[in-house]
C-alpha positions, -999 to 999 in steps of 0.1 A, spaced: 261 548 67 231 546 90 239 535 126 229 502 141 199 516 159 188 534 127 188 501 108 168 483 134 144 511 139 137 514 102 131 477 100 106 478 129 88 507 113 86 488 80 75 457 97 48 474 117 34 492 86 32 460 66 18 440 95 -9 465 103 -27 459 70 -44 424 68 -41 425 30 -3 422 34 0 394 58 -19 374 84 -14 377 122 20 364 132 27 355 96 58 364 76 91 380 86 113 409 76 150 416 77 177 442 72 215 440 69 241 466 78 275 471 92 284 474 129 316 475 149 328 441 163 336 448 199 362 420 199 383 428 168 373 465 164 366 460 127 333 463 109 311 432 106 280 427 85 250 419 106 214 409 99 184 419 120 155 396 113 121 389 130 127 360 153 105 329 159 70 338 170 56 373 173 37 395 149 49 420 124 22 445 132 34 447 169 70 437 164 95 454 189 133 453 190 131 424 215 115 403 188 145 407 164 173 381 161 207 395 153 232 373 133 266 377 116 260 374 78 295 359 71 289 330 95 253 325 83 264 323 46 293 300 56 267 275 66 261 267 29 296 250 29 286 226 56 249 221 46 242 184 47 214 184 22 176 187 22 171 154 41 189 169 71 181 206 67 164 208 100 198 205 116 206 240 103 182 257 127 204 247 156 234 260 136 219 295 135 227 298 172 264 298 163 258 328 140 243 350 166 260 383 174 264 390 211 234 378 229 216 375 196 182 388 206 152 366 198 155 330 188 161 327 150 131 313 130 131 286 103 130 314 77 163 329 87 181 313 58 157 329 33 168 363 46 205 357 52 214 338 20 196 362 -4 220 389 -17 199 419 -7 202 444 21 164 441 29 141 412 25 103 408 32 86 374 34 48 378 36 15 359 34 -10 381 15 -42 365 4 -37 377 -31 -2 363 -34 -12 329 -19 -42 327 -43 -17 327 -72 6 304 -52 -22 279 -47 -37 280 -82 -33 249 -104 -14 269 -130 2 293 -106 35 295 -125 17 305 -157 -5 330 -139 25 345 -121 42 352 -154 10 367 -169 6 389 -138 41 402 -133 62 395 -164 99 392 -155 95 412 -123 84 383 -101 97 347 -104 78 315 -96 94 292 -70 79 257 -68 66 245 -34 93 237 -9 90 234 28 104 264 47 140 258 56 176 262 45 171 247 10 143 272 3 168 300 12 193 286 -12 167 283 -40 156 319 -36 192 331 -35 199 313 -67 168 327 -84 176 363 -74 211 358 -89 197 344 -121 171 371 -124 187 404 -116 156 422 -130 133 406 -104 119 423 -73 107 392 -57 90 358 -61 58 339 -56 65 308 -34 42 279 -46 17 270 -19 32 295 5 34 332 0 57 359 -14 92 372 -9 105 406 -20 138 424 -16 154 458 -21 186 478 -17 169 501 8 142 495 34 119 518 14 126 500 -19 119 466 -3 86 477 12 76 493 -21 84 460 -39 64 440 -14 34 463 -18 38 463 -56 36 425 -57 6 424 -33 -14 452 -51 -6 439 -85 -19 404 -76 -50 420 -61 -57 439 -93 -50 409 -115 -75 388 -96 -101 415 -96 -97 421 -134 -93 385 -145 -114 367 -119 -148 353 -129 -178 362 -108 -191 338 -82 -161 314 -81 -177 294 -53 -208 286 -75 -244 293 -70 -261 296 -36 -275 263 -23 -312 265 -15 -317 266 23 -280 274 29 -285 312 28 -276 332 58 -303 334 84 -314 369 97 -289 381 123 -311 375 153 -320 340 142 -285 329 133 -270 342 166 -298 324 185 -291 292 166 -253 296 171 -259 300 209 -281 269 209 -254 249 191 -224 263 208 -222 240 238 -226 209 216 -199 223 192 -175 228 221 -181 192 232 -169 182 197 -139 205 197 -129 195 232 -132 157 231 -94 154 234 -86 186 253 -107 215 265 -108 244 240 -120 280 240 -142 291 211 -147 321 189 -178 328 168 -176 345 134 -207 353 113 -191 377 89 -203 380 53 -173 362 39 -179 332 61 -216 331 55 -213 335 17 -187 307 15 -208 282 35 -239 290 13 -222 283 -20 -223 250 -40 -186 245 -41 -179 249 -4 -180 211 4 -153 204 -23 -131 233 -13 -134 228 24 -124 191 19 -93 202 1 -82 220 32 -60 251 36 -26 253 20 -3 280 34 16 265 64 6 294 86 -30 286 78 -33 249 85 -10 249 115 -38 269 132 -69 256 114 -59 219 110 -58 205 75 -96 209 70 -127 220 89 -157 201 100 -187 212 79 -223 206 88 -241 193 57 -276 204 65 -295 235 55 -298 264 80 -334 257 87 -330 220 97 -344 212 131 -319 219 158 -321 183 171 -313 170 137 -283 194 134 -269 182 168 -273 146 159 -257 151 125 -228 170 141 -221 141 164 -220 117 134 -197 141 114 -174 144 145 -170 106 146 -162 106 109 -138 135 113 -118 118 141 -116 85 121 -104 104 90 -78 124 110 -65 92 125 -62 76 91 -44 108 78 -19 104 106 -14 67 99 -9 73 62 21 96 67 36 90 102 69 71 105 89 59 134 103 94 141 70 112 139 56 129 171 26 112 186 -8 121 171 -21 153 186 -58 159 191 -81 146 164 -109 172 169 -116 200 144 -103 235 150 -128 250 126 -165 241 124 -187 257 96 -224 259 101 -242 270 69 -265 299 74 -251 305 109 -213 311 107 -181 296 119 -167 285 153 -130 283 157 -112 268 187 -78 271 205 -61 268 238 -72 304 247 -94 330 232 -67 347 212 -56 314 196 -93 306 188 -99 340 173 -67 339 152 -76 304 140 -108 319 127 -90 348 111 -67 323 93 -96 304 79 -111 336 66 -77 341 49 -80 306 35 -115 314 21 -100 345 4 -72 324 -11 -97 298 -24 -119 326 -39 -89 341 -57 -75 309 -70 -109 296 -81 -117 329 -99 -87 326 -123 -79 289 -121 -85 259 -98 -76 259 -62 -48 233 -58 -32 232 -23 0 214 -15 -1 176 -12 -15 160 19 19 144 27 35 178 27 9 192 50 16 163 74 54 171 72 46 206 83 20 197 110 42 170 125 75 187 119 100 179 146 108 217 148 71 225 153 70 198 181 100 214 198 84 248 195 53 234 212 74 218 239 90 252 248 56 268 254 50 277 291 30 254 312 -7 263 311 -22 281 341 -46 263 364 -77 277 347 -65 278 312 -92 270 286 -119 275 312 -147 300 308 -163 316 339 -195 337 343 -196 357 375 -227 376 386 -224 409 404 -189 412 390 -190 449 384 -177 457 419 -166 443 453 -163 405 458 -174 397 422 -148 420 407 -121 405 429 -132 370 418 -131 380 382 -96 394 386 -83 362 402 -99 339 376 -84 358 347 -50 358 365 -52 320 367 -59 318 329 -97 318 326 -118 338 303 -145 356 323 -180 370 315 -186 400 338 -223 399 345 -238 428 365 -269 449 367 -247 480 362 -237 478 325 -211 506 329 -194 490 358 -193 456 341 -178 471 309 -151 489 329 -141 457 347 -140 438 314 -117 465 300 -93 465 329 -90 427 327 -77 430 292 -107 433 269 -124 407 247 -96 381 246 -99 379 284 -132 393 295 -165 405 281 -194 422 299 -231 416 300 -258 436 317 -281 413 335 -308 414 361 -307 380 378 -344 381 386 -352 381 349 -351 347 332 -348 362 297 -319 383 307 -301 354 323 -306 333 291 -293 362 271 -262 364 293 -254 328 288 -260 332 250 -235 361 251 -210 339 270 -211 310 246 -209 333 216 -179 351 231 -159 321 243 -176 290 230 -191 278 262 -191 281 300 -173 260 326 -175 279 359 -203 299 373 -202 321 404 -235 331 420 -223 363 436 -250 389 428 -266 402 460 -282 429 480 -289 433 517 -314 453 538 -307 450 575 -339 455 596 -355 439 627 -383 415 621 -411 440 628 -396 466 605 -390 441 576 -416 445 549 -428 419 525 -411 440 498 -378 438 517 -382 400 519 -392 395 483 -365 417 469 -337 399 487 -351 365 479 -357 374 443 -321 385 438 -302 359 458 -324 328 463 -344 330 431 -316 346 411 -291 319 421 -316 292 412 -322 307 377 -285 313 370 -277 277 381 -305 263 360 -292 280 329 -256 271 337 -266 234 341 -282 234 306 -249 246 291 -226 224 312 -246 192 306 -247 199 268 -209 204 268 -202 172 286 -170 186 302 -181 188 338 -178 221 355 -182 242 386 -210 262 402 -200 283 432 -223 302 455 -211 331 475 -233 326 505 -225 340 539 -216 330 574 -251 343 581 -264 312 564 -256 294 597 -251 322 622 -282 339 637 -272 376 638 -294 403 650 -319 424 629 -312 404 597 -341 380 591 -345 385 553 -308 385 543 -299 356 565 -329 335 555 -321 339 518 -284 330 524 -296 299 541 -316 292 510 -285 296 489 -265 273 512 -290 245 508 -292 250 470 -255 241 471 -262 207 487 -292 200 465 -275 208 433 -243 190 443 -264 158 447 -283 163 415 -256 174 391 -228 151 403 -236 125 376 -226 151 350 -193 158 368 -206 192 378 -194 202 412 -213 227 433 -197 243 463 -201 275 484 -181 302 502 -193 317 535 -176 350 540 -179 372 570 -189 408 564 -167 422 536 -166 460 542 -138 474 521 -145 474 484 -180 460 488 -209 473 467 -235 460 493 -218 478 522 -214 510 502 -251 509 492 -263 514 528 -258 480 544 -227 492 562 -246 521 578 -274 497 588 -251 471 604 -230 498 621 -262 512 636 -272 477 648 -239 473 666 -238 509 679 -205 519 662 -193 543 635 -196 530 600 -159 536 592 -151 513 622 -172 484 609 -144 464 593 -123 467 624 -153 457 645 -159 426 624 -122 416 626 -121 419 664 -149 395 669 -131 368 649 -107 342 662 -78 354 640 -86 391 645 -83 398 608 -106 417 584 -120 398 554 -114 414 521 -128 407 486 -96 390 475 -98 365 504 -132 353 490 -117 352 455 -89 330 469 -115 305 481 -133 304 448 -100 296 431 -92 269 457 -125 252 449 -121 254 411 -83 254 404 -79 217 400 -67 205 434 -101 198 450 -113 175 422 -133 152 445 -150 179 465 -186 189 460 -214 201 484 -189 219 505 -190 254 521 -157 271 529 -158 296 556 -139 328 549 -146 346 581 -113 347 600 -129 323 624 -164 330 637 -170 302 662 -208 306 660 -206 300 623 -185 268 624 -201 242 601 -214 211 618 
């Protein structure tokens, strides 16, 4: 008999293999289990246990901490006290009384499916091919044609204890069966060994794939609609970037959302076909799908070549209709015990010829929502190729979406961080102060675009911050209008929009007046004064279109108010930046865009400017060794403390983290106290 660790390890390996292939199941979809004997530490006798994927998590990355461990005898004894389908939700709380020891992860709603079925190993998965049969109008007939007696049809039933009893009874009545197709839902397979169970799961999935390929008619979504074909890549991405702020305004009317753009062939083809309006209106079916995508998407009903102004105007009309229809959907099915209506904005927006934007509370949630809609497209294609796509009834969708257990799950989610669902673009973020700011913003929940002249540095910072679900990099010269526009396009395509912009890019050349050339002057003004203006102008375009307010922060300097020696060009351009803060605060306030600044003292350690020669120049000015410069700056302050990049990052967060909601036009000194730079 395999040991306890062997059973759990084999289950994890099987789960990871199945979850690694998107043909088998979607992200975070499905669950697996294994049963075996272990020694009861209280009685000393053997006890049958079940290890099963707990609530949440993903099969492809499942670890032992994600498994719930329950006693099979107690789990099956629940059938004797089961109060019936109208009260089956009560059984989830009862699972806690079946846990073995500390029990591991919280048991999911599908625990009964695994525990009540008389098989040592059970897989429940959501493959596109299986759901295509499950959502076909004549799915039961097609299942029999596809599998014969090997796989049994189970009519739609909401996940829960009764579904577990149903599948258990079906397995007993059909000893020749290796699994079942769950109407409107997915598949379940079983086996005496882990290897047999996995083989049976894959047999069902691959057999369904082959059946659809062989029996399916070509072009199940109909002919291509004239004018709805995919635009050339450069054109569609430019149009997507132009629409993105307006789409984010739509998706965020109730609550700010992060976006994800997908212009894959499967999305573009679906949105170009004649049947896409009908199918999109029917909505998704599998519970895992519509819990993340909402019951249906918002679909722009204009050709890809329509004027952009017309597209924006029509999207606003469609959004109003969508919200009204969603409210009506809620009213049709809600009762006195239903949770309050959640946001009425779409999670999926389809733009023919351009692609799909999906939305969520963070980038990963938005990306996964889009992946689920791709799954839904695949399901619709399969079902339409051999039959007619027929999702579960709207009332059943409502029961799932507003399930008390789902509401309780949402209530257990940790409180969002201060900058959750906010997107920041930081210039000069490849090193020094900008890098520190990017780190702080990500730590507080923001998604960040690392914009820097040095593409390699920018990419490295984005990677260390967690990669594309947290940060992306763009190479940008802030003196170049086209590159700045391209950087904002990249930002809105990566995250749906921009909320917070930090003008940090800078350079410094320290020289006396008579040694300062026009080239020195122009270079510093081009990068900091002109560059900040150009970045802020492009930021304002996005922020105003979104209608969500926002923040622009300038990293200026104490030199904007302090007349230091041999520093005419740098200090003058910092004074320019400082006044831009006041001017833009006054101009952009009507759009709820706050503009503030930070005035650091010289930041020596970790600074790209100081490492690039500025440190040596300033040390020479003060007649000290360069490695003593930080100490020198600290000693001339009131607090006698050196200013570091993270201190500047702290000030940026203080201005943008949600506490200073009524503050604009302000400069915060971060200089450890330089009396000559006190603001007046």
